[in-house]
Structures are given as C-alpha cells and as structure tokens.
N, C-alpha and C positions, 0 to 999 in steps of 0.2 A: 974168449972175453965177450964177444957178440951174443954167443948162446946165453951167456950169464944174464946180460941185461934184457934180452928177450923174455927169458923165463921170469925175470924180476917183473917185467911190465905186465905180463899177464897174471902174474900171481897178484900184483897190486890191484889190477882192474877188477879180477875176480872178487878180492876182498872188498874193494868199495862197493862192488855191485851187490854183494851178500849184505854189507852193512846198511845200504840204501834200501833194500827189499825188507830188512828186519826192522827198520826205523818207522814208527807209527806217528810221528810228528806231522801236523797238516791233514790228517784224514778228515776232521771235521769241517774243514773249510769245503772240501768237495761235496761233503752231504749237505752243508748248508746252502751250497749253490743249487744243489738239485731240490731242495726244499722250497728255496726262493722261486725257482723257475715253476714249481707246482703251485705255490700261493699266487704267484703272478697269473696263472692260467685261471685259477678259480676266482680270483679277484676280477679278472676280466669278465668272467662269466657272471659275477654277481652284478657288475656295472651294467652289462648288456641287459640282464634281466630286469635290473632296476629301471633302465630307460624304457625298456619293452613295456613294463608295466605301468609306468607313467603314461606312455603313448596309448596304452589300449584303454585305460581308465579315462584319458582326455576324450578319446574318441567315443566311448561308451556314455560318458557324461553328456557331450555334446549331441549325441544322438538322442538321448532322453529328452533333453531341453528342446530339440528340434521337433520332436513329435508331440510334445505338450503344446508347442506353439502352434504347430499345424492343425491339431485336432480342436483348438479352441473355436467355439461356434461364433464367437464375435467377431472374428476376423474373416473377411470375404476374398482374400487372395487365395489362389489355387494352392491346395495343401502340399501338393509335390514341390511347388515352386519354393513354398516356405520352408520345407525340409533341405532341399539343395542349397538355398542361399544361407540359411543358417549353418550348415555344415561347411559350406565354402567359406564363410567368414571365420569359422574355426580351424581352417587348415585342413578339412576332412574332404576326401573326394567321395562321391556317391553317384551311382548310375540311376537313372529314371526307373528302370526295371526292378531297382531295390527298394523301391518305395510303392506300398499298397495302401489304398485309401478306399474305405466304405463309408457311404454317407445314407442317412436316413432322412426322408423329405425331399423337397423340390425347391430349388433355388428360387428366390433368394431366402426362403425360410427352410433352413437345414435344421431339423431337431435332434439329430444324432450324427456324429462323424467319429470314424475309428480309423488310426492311422498307424501302420507297421513299418519299420525300417530294418534293413539288413545290410550291414556295411562290412566289407571284407577288405584286409590290406595286410601289408607286410612291414616290418622294422628291420633295416639293414643294421646288421651288428658292427660293433666296432673291434672288439678283441676275440670273439668267438670264432670269426673266420680263420683264425690261426689253427683251431682244431676242426675246421671244415664246415662250421655252421655259418653261412653267409646271411641269413635272414631267418626271422620268426614272424610266422602268420598269426593274425588276430581276427576275431569276428565280434561284431559288436550288433547286438539285435535289441530292438526297443518297440513298445507298443503302446498306445494311449488312446482312450475314448472319453469323450463328453457327449451325454446324451440327455433326454428328457426324462424326468421321473414322471410318474403318475401324478397328474395335476387335476384338482377339483376346484372350481371357481363358482362362487355364487355371485352374480352381478345383479345389483339391487338398483333399480331405476325409480326415481320419483316422477309420477305423472299427475300430480295434484293440480288443482286449478291454476295456482300461481305459475306454474309451468307454461302456461299458455301466453304469457306476456313477454315482451322485450326478446322475441326470437329464442328464448331458453331452450324450448323444447326441440326445435330444429337443430340448434347448436349441440345440445346433448344427443340427439339422434345420430348426428355425423360423428361425433367423438366416440361414442359407444360402439358405433359399427366398425370403426377403425380398430378399436381395442378388440373386439371380437375376431376380426379377420387377423390380427396379428398374433393372437393366442393360438387360433385354430388352424390358419393356413399352413400346409406342408406337415401337418400332425396326422400323418397317414397311419401311424401305428397304434392309433385309438388311446393314446395315452392322456389326453386331455378332455376333460368334460366340463361343459358350462351351464349352469342353471339360470335361466333368466327370470328375475322376481320383478315385475312391475308392482307400483304400489300407490295408492292414495289414501283413501280413509281406511280402506281394508286391503287384503290381498288375497286374491281368488286364486285357490288351488286348482280349479278346474274339476270336472266331474270324476275323472278317472283317478286322480291323485287323491282327491277327497275320499273317494271310495275305500281307500287303504286305512283310513283312520277310523278310530271308534268314537262315534258322535252321537249327540241326541238333537231332538227338535229338527228332524231331517225334512227337506223339500229339494226340490229340483230347479227352483228359480235362479238361484246363484250358488256359489261354492267356496264360501268363506267360513272361518271358524273363530269363536272368541277365546282369548287366552285370560286365565287369571293370573294376578301377580306372581304367585308360586311357579308358574309355567316359565317365566324368564329367569329362573335361576339355573336352568338346565338347557343344554343344546338340543336335546331330544325333543322331538315335536310333542310327545305327550310324557307327562309323569307316570309313574306306575304305583299301583297299590303296594305298600311295603309288605303286607301279608302274603299275597299270592302272585304278586308281578304282573297283574294283569294291568292293562292301560287304563288310566282315568279319563273317561269320555270327555271330550270337548263338546261344547254347545254350538251347533251351526248357526251361523249369523243368520238372523231373520232377514228376508228380501223386503226393505222397506225404506221410505224416502222421508227424512225428518225435516226436509229443507224447503221443497218445492212449494211455491205459494199456491194457495187455494184458487186464486184467479187464473192460474197458468195451465190448469187443466187437471184431469183426475190421474192420468198415469204417471208412473215414476220416471223422473228425470235425473235426480242425484241420489240413486240407491246407496246406502252405506257399503253394500258388496256390489262391485261392478260386474255385470253379466256378460260383458264383451269378450270374445274368446282371445282378442289380442291382449286383454288386460290380465289373463291367466298365467300361472307359472309355466314356463317351459322347462321341464326338468331334465337333466343329464343328457344334453345334446353336443355332438361334435359336428353338427351340421351348421356352418357359418352363415350359409344363405338363409336356411331356416330361421335362424336367430335374427339375423339383419332384417328380414322381411317383417318379422313381427316387430321389431324395433321401429321400423318405418311406419307401421300401423297405429302406433301409441298416440293417445289423444290425452288431453289435459282435463281433469275434472275432479272435484272432490277435496276433502280434507286431507291432513298429512300424519301418518302413522308410521314413523321410521322405526319405532320399537317393534311393531308388528312384522315390518319388513325384515329387519335384522334377525328376528326370531325365526322366520321362515328360512332366511338365508344360512342361518347356522344349522337348523334342522336338515336341510338338503345335503349338508356336509357330514351329518353325524351317523355313525355305523347303524343306529337302530332303524334307518330308513332303508336297509338292504333289502329287507322282504318286499317293500313297497317298490323298490326300483325293479326287481326282479318280476314282480307281479305286472308291471308296466311293460317289460320286454315281452311278456307272453300275451299282452294284449295287442290285438290287431289294429286298433284305433289309435295306437300311440306308437311313436318311433323312438325307442331308445336302443343304442347299440347293445347286442349280447355280450360285446367285449367288455362292458362296464358291470357285468354280472357281480364282480366282488365289491363293488362300491355300495355306498361310501366305505372307504377303508377304515379299519381300526385306528384309533389315534395313536396307537403304538407302532404302527407300520412306518418305519423311518423313509421308506421308499416312497411314500406319498406326501404331497404338499397340498394343503388345504387354504383357499384365500376367500375372503369376502371383500367385495368392492361395493361400497354403497355410497350413493349420492343424494343430495337434497338441495332444493333451493329455499327451503322455509324451516320452520320449526314444528315439533310435535303440536298438533291442535286437538280440540276436544272429538272424542269418539264416542258415537251413540249406540246404544243397545236397547233391545226390547226386553222388558221385564220377562221372566219366564211365565208368569201368568198370563200374559197377552200373547203367548205363542203356543200355548197348549189347549187342545180341545176346538170345539166348534164356536164360531163367532154368531153374533147376532145379525149377520148381513146374509142376504139372499140375492143370487145372480139370475136376473131375467133378460128378456129381449133377445137379440140375435148376437152372433159372434162379432159382427162389425158394429153394432150399436148395443152394447150391453147396458142394462138397467139395474142399479143396486138398490135394494128395498131393505130397510132395517126394520125388524120385528121389535114391538115395544109392548110386552105382554101385560105391563101393569096399568095401561091406559084402558079408556073406554073402548068398546068394540070399533068405533069409527076412527080411533086414533092409535090403532096398533100396528099400522103398516105405513112407513114413511119412506117416499121415493127420493133419494139423494140426488138423483139426476134432475128431476123436475121440482124438487123440494116442496112437496106437498103430500098430504095423507092419501093413501090409495087402498083399494082393497086387497084382500090376500091374494099372493101371485098365482095360487092354485088351491083348489079344494081337496085334491087328492093328496094324502099324506106322504106317499111314496115319491110323488113327483116334487112334492114341496120339500122333502128331505134331500132330494137330489140337487135341488137349487142351494141348499145352504153351503155356505164356504167355512172351511176351517179358519182359525186364526191367522195362520201362515198364509194361506191363500188370500185372505181378505188383504193383508198388509202388501202382498205382492201386486196387487191390482189397483191400488188407490194410494197416494200420498197421505201422509198423516194429517196435514193441514187441510185438505181437500175433505177428508172424512170428518174431522173435527168441526169445520165450518159449515159444510152442507147437511151433515147430520144431526149437528147438536145446536149451533149458534142459530142458524136459520130456522130452525124449528121452534126454539125456545126465547130466541132474541136474548139469551142470557150470557154475558161474556165469560162467566164462571164457567158455564158448561163447556164452552170452546176450550178454555184454557185447561180444564181439569182433563179433558178427553185428548188434548195435545201433549201435555206433559206428564201425566200419570203413567202411561204406557211405556214411557222411555226412561233410561238412566244413561250416565255417562262417566268416562274417565277424563280427567283434565289434564292439560299439558304438562303440569308438574309431576303428576303421578306417571305419565308416559315418559318423561325424561328419566325418572327413576327406573322404570322397567327397562328402558333402552340400556342404562349403565349396567343394570343387572346382567342382561343378556350379552353385552359386549365383554363383560368381564368373564362370564361363563365360557365364551368362545375363545378368548385369549388364553384362559387356563387349559384349554384342551390343545393349545398349539395353532389355533387357526390364526393366520395372518390376516389383519383388517386393515384396508385402505379405505380412507373416507374422504368425499369431496363435499365442501361447501360451496355451492354454486350461487353467488350473489346473495349470500345470508347475512342475518344480523349477527352482531357480536355474541349475542346468547347462543345462538345456533351454531356458531362457529366454536364455541367452548364445548357443546355438547358432542359436536362430530369429533374434535380433536381428542376429547376424552374417551371417545369409542374407539379410535384408532389405535393400532399396536403400538405406536410411539408418536410423539409430535411430528416426527419427520414422514409419518405415514399418512398425514393428513394434508388436504390440499384446499386452500381457500382462494377461489378463482372467479372470475367474472368475463362475461361475453365469450369471445373465441378462445380465450385461455382455457377452457375446459377441455379443448383438444390436447393441450399440453399436459393436463393432469392425467387424462386417461393414457396418453402416449408414454408419460413417465412410469405409471403403474405397469403398463404392458412390459416396458423394458425391465423393470425390477423382477418381475414374474418370470420372464424369460431367463434373467440371469440367475435367479434362485433355483430353477428348475434343472440347472445343470448338475451332473454328478458323475463321478468316476465309476466305472463298470468294468468286471472282469469278462464279462459275456462278449466275446468277439465271434465273428462268424468263422465257419470251419476253415476258410482259406488262409486265416490269420493262424492258425494253430502251430504250424511249423515255421513261422516267422523268426 
C-alpha cells in the first residue's frame, strides 16, 4: 500500500512538472521585464547625456560671453580678472593659467586686445554610473579680439584772423593736441595716420606735396593752388581729362597781398597764401609730438576758406593721392611712415575708416585771385639797389625820355637803371616775382596815384588785376565737397566755435549727421574734440580672426 502511494506521488509530481514546462503562459512578462530594464538603462543614458550637454553648452556660452567682455577695449579692468569673475558668477570654475591675453599698445591706450580661454571640467552622471560611467568630461574653448582698423584722419583747423581774439586760438590748440594724442598714443602698429590741414584764406600744401600735383603759374614763394567750382564735386585733388585720363592742371596761387595798406610798407604782410612752415599741411603722420608741435606754432591771420580746407582734407583721404604719398616716403626731406604705403586706402576697403574733423570760428569770406594775365610773363618793374635796400623802378615806354622811369621808393622820375641791355634785362621782374615783393596797394599808390595824382589810376591798378569768389559761392562749393566726401563713406565731424547761426547751419550741413556737428563756445571746444576722439576710438574697433600663434591651440 505504501509503495502504491509512493509511486502515485512521484507520478503526479512528474506529470505536473511536465505540464508546467510545457505551459507557455506568462513568458511575455519575463521578456517585458527585460525590455523595461534595457529601456530604463538607455533612458538613464539619455537623461545624463541631455544634462551633460546642457552643462557643456552653459559653460561654452558663459566662456564666449566672458572673453567678449574681457576683450572690450572700453573696459580698463585686468582681462583675466574679467574672465574669472564672469565665469565665477556663472558657476564655472577656471584657473588663471587657462586664460591667455595678448594686447597691442601701451596702457592706458590699448589699441588691440586678444583673449583666449580654455575651460575643462566633468559632469557627474546620475544613472550612467550603473553601467560603470561615473562622469563625463568636457572642454570649452573660446577666443575674441577687438582691435583698431586702419584709420585715416584729416584734422582741419581754422587759423584765420578772428581766431586771434577771445583766447580762441589757445583753446583750440589745447583741445586739438589732446585729440591728436588720444588718437595716436599707443598706436604702435602704424594703423592710424593724421593729416593736419591748417587754413585761413588758403591752404598751403608745402613745397614737397605741391610738387606732386600738376600745376601752372609756378613759383616758389608760397605753395597754394586755386580750385575751380567743378573741382569741389570730387574728393580727388585733381579732375582728369575724360579723353586720356591725364590730370587737369591747377593754377598755383600767386603770392600777393591784396590787403596791406600802402602806408604800412612795401612787403607782404597778409598774403593770400601763407608761406610760414607751420601753416603748411602736415600729411600722413603718426607722430603725435610732431603734429602737436606744429599746432603749438599756429598763429591767426587772414580770411576764412572752409571750402578749400575741406577740399584738401578730403583729397588727403582719396586713393588718387597714393602716388603722392609714396613719393613723400621716398623724399628724405619729409617724414612719412613707410607702413602707410598703401594709403589712402580705396573706398571699397572695409578694413579702413576715413574721418574729416573740421572746425571754424567764422564763415566763408571773400577769396582773392590774380587774373591769369597778371601772372604770366614779364612785368614793367625793375629791381635795383641792394638786397637790404631794394629800389623798384617802373618803365613807362610811352612817355617822353625824361619820364620813362619812375622810382616807387622815392616817388620821382629817374634815369634808366642801366645802359647795358643784359644788365637791364637781369633787373626786370616777372609778374609773379613782382607781386611777391610788394603789396598791391603799395604798388598802386606809389606807382600810379603818386605819379599822376589820379585816383582812377590807383583804383584801376588795384582792382583790375584781381578777382574773387564771394561767401555765397564758397558756401555752395563747401556743400559740394562735403556731399562728395560723404558719398564716398568719409565720416565728417564739424565744430562751430563761437559761430553765427549762418555758419552753424553751414557746418551742420557739412557733417555726416546733425549729431556729428558741435556748436561750442570757450573751453567747451575741449569737450567737442574729446567727444569726437571717443567716437572715432569706438568706431575703429572690429572683430578679427588674426590671432598670434600662441592662440592657435587654445
């Protein structure tokens, strides 16, 4: 009986085990559990990767912002401190050795700054450690540069007679020198050039620069040129013949004085073209000391020709002057940095900025010229006497023999200065030489009125030789040249220094925008120049991909 029940038990257990092994119900639950565990693992990896990428992106963006802030030339804090503080506030740790800084210039004037940062770190995983990955490392690198573009500036300063009152000249000199120093100091990479253009009735180019132009009526007494109305429609110093492209010659301004009173002496005191070296253009310089020394030497005298000054200022920025610049580089008597050889840059060069800064205390006034017929050929004047005591004798061939020679110094008839034709010919002055040695009024009074006592003779000889351009025409010319410069992308700042409402309107119209015009009085001129200096320094900043070799692996 016991054996029966034992056999039955084992048979039943075997049958149940066999049925259990053959039964497939519930197998999907096991597979689903396996799939769930796998999904949980991959989901954890995805979450960790998402959090890791958020962390890495946050660190990279913070690093980018930090280097941009540190590279900004307007901030004076140590760039490394800026980066460290910026990242610290963003929750990113950085070591001092991970920050590289390269600067151009000398404090406080830094004209270029390059900052590179390399930040390393690790993200502690949340679920990936279940598969043996406890952290994910990251690296964030960023670099930024702010630097000075090539800058070309024409600084145009009024030195007309009215600048001699009310301390205007000295106030202008101080403000202009601060402007020059602020633009040039620290610019050791030869990126900034300044052309100084002093002006009154005319603008003196100086002998070296004038020699680069095509001119007529040439002499060596002074170095100005006369412009025609059409010349103010272009920034180039000379128009060209449309047929062959050759420059249209400019007439050199005669060296003459239409103002000095005959009782004040023979020699010229108010020449239309000033011959003082300090009144000459100082072109394409990066020497702040040289420019400021010349500004210190300026004196006030003459009328006001803002139109001519802006014409020259624009011309010194025009690419057509490149050959003249390079000729001056090769001239041992002139100091122009050879690094400026490509200048003036083409207007299409987006890496070059061009500025005109023009100031005046007045309005355009009458500008006198000698008629061509009074500049060409020989005069009726002969010079005798000694170098220290010259005598001027006028030849009057139509008179009787005893009235053919008139001495303007003694104001009486004299005999011929010489009986030798060769000697006599050597004494004779050209018309241009004659005007350079006596004022117009002295010649008209002593040579005609005192000889004939006829006032008509005096006025004829005084007014017939000369012509002029009036203030209205000069305002129109100024408008033309300002428009031409602005059309070429030149930025114009203008300063009206204790000016009339009319002059303020003319200067405002010349400026690039009304916000580029400053109307100031007294010491406020320092504010005007300082504000323009700051705007130029801001405009000259640019981003660049050119980093030193030490940054390449940052």
